[in-house]
C-alpha positions as CSV (number, residue, x, y, z in Angstrom):
1,M,49.5,11.9,46.4
2,G,46.7,11.0,48.7
3,F,45.2,7.7,49.4
4,F,43.0,8.0,46.3
5,D,44.2,9.6,43.1
6,N,41.1,11.2,41.9
7,N,42.4,12.0,38.4
8,G,43.6,8.4,38.0
9,L,40.2,7.1,39.1
10,V,38.3,9.5,36.8
11,D,40.6,8.4,33.9
12,L,40.0,4.8,34.7
13,L,36.3,5.3,34.9
14,K,36.3,7.2,31.5
15,N,38.3,4.5,29.8
16,Y,36.0,1.8,31.3
17,L,32.9,3.6,30.1
18,K,34.4,4.1,26.6
19,T,35.2,0.4,26.4
20,Q,31.7,-0.5,27.5
21,F,30.2,1.8,24.9
22,E,32.5,0.4,22.2
23,L,31.4,-3.2,23.2
24,V,27.7,-2.2,23.0
25,K,28.3,-0.5,19.6
26,L,30.0,-3.7,18.3
27,D,27.3,-5.9,19.6
28,I,24.6,-3.7,18.0
29,Q,26.6,-3.7,14.7
30,E,26.9,-7.5,14.7
31,R,23.2,-7.9,15.4
32,L,22.3,-5.4,12.6
33,E,24.6,-7.2,10.2
34,A,23.0,-10.5,11.0
35,L,19.5,-9.0,10.6
36,L,20.4,-7.4,7.2
37,E,21.8,-10.7,6.1
38,R,18.6,-12.5,7.0
39,I,16.5,-9.9,5.2
40,F,18.7,-10.1,2.1
41,K,18.4,-13.9,2.0
42,F,14.6,-13.6,2.5
43,V,14.3,-11.1,-0.4
44,I,16.3,-13.4,-2.7
45,L,14.3,-16.4,-1.7
46,A,11.0,-14.6,-2.1
47,F,12.1,-13.4,-5.5
48,A,13.0,-16.9,-6.6
49,V,9.8,-18.4,-5.3
50,G,7.8,-15.6,-6.9
51,I,9.4,-16.2,-10.3
52,G,8.7,-19.9,-9.9
53,V,5.1,-19.3,-9.0
54,L,4.7,-16.9,-12.0
55,F,6.0,-19.5,-14.4
56,L,3.9,-22.2,-12.8
57,L,0.7,-20.1,-13.2
58,H,1.7,-19.3,-16.8
59,G,2.1,-23.1,-17.5
60,I,-1.3,-23.8,-15.9
61,A,-2.8,-21.1,-18.1
62,N,-1.3,-22.5,-21.2
63,M,-2.5,-26.0,-20.2
64,I,-6.0,-24.7,-19.8
65,N,-5.7,-22.9,-23.2
66,A,-4.7,-26.1,-24.9
67,Y,-7.5,-28.0,-23.2
68,L,-10.1,-25.4,-24.2
69,G,-8.6,-24.7,-27.6
70,S,-8.6,-21.0,-26.9
71,P,-5.6,-18.5,-26.9
72,F,-6.9,-16.5,-23.9
73,W,-9.4,-18.3,-21.6
74,G,-6.8,-20.1,-19.6
75,H,-5.1,-16.8,-18.7
76,L,-8.4,-15.2,-17.7
77,I,-9.3,-18.2,-15.6
78,V,-5.9,-18.3,-13.8
79,S,-5.9,-14.5,-13.2
80,G,-9.5,-14.7,-11.9
81,A,-8.5,-17.4,-9.4
82,C,-5.5,-15.3,-8.3
83,F,-7.8,-12.3,-7.8
84,I,-10.2,-14.4,-5.7
85,V,-7.3,-15.7,-3.5
86,G,-5.9,-12.2,-3.2
87,G,-9.3,-10.8,-2.2
88,I,-9.7,-13.5,0.5
89,M,-6.3,-12.7,1.8
90,V,-7.1,-8.9,1.9
91,A,-10.4,-9.6,3.7
92,S,-8.6,-11.7,6.3
93,F,-6.2,-8.8,7.1
94,R,-8.9,-6.3,7.8
95,K,-9.3,-4.7,11.2
96,P,-12.0,-6.2,13.5
97,T,-15.4,-4.5,13.2
98,D,-16.6,-2.0,15.8
99,D,-19.1,-4.6,17.1
100,V,-16.3,-6.8,18.2
101,E,-14.5,-3.9,19.9
102,S,-17.6,-2.8,21.7
103,E,-18.2,-6.3,22.9
104,V,-14.7,-6.5,24.3
105,E,-15.2,-3.2,26.1
106,E,-18.5,-4.4,27.6
107,I,-16.9,-7.6,28.9
108,A,-14.0,-5.5,30.4
109,E,-16.5,-3.2,32.1
110,E,-18.5,-6.2,33.5
111,D,-15.3,-7.7,34.9
112,I,-14.4,-4.4,36.6
113,T,-18.0,-4.0,38.0
114,A,-17.9,-7.6,39.3
115,D,-14.6,-7.0,41.0
116,E,-15.8,-3.8,42.7
117,S,-19.0,-5.5,44.0
118,D,-17.0,-8.3,45.5
119,T,-15.1,-6.0,47.8
120,E,-18.2,-4.2,49.3
């Protein structure tokens, strides 16, 4: 046996690396479980709130029906309001127009040109 036992050092290094990989795997597994738990809770909460909103809108539609004395106008009014709100939300999620993107590129080019002229 020499001063260093290479086989022993290699075995120790392998065992150390295996332990570190196992620790990383356990950490990732714990984080994944926590994330899935949060997603599951969010889905259940969204479902409960969605059912509540559905019954609220149905109640409002029935109230409008009773007020107008019609069996269907309340439902049409409530569904129209929902479509308007949905359309506004879809419009707000749209990508910026090409005009805005070209303005941003022009501003970036002006800044680069200004920086180059300062150094001359």
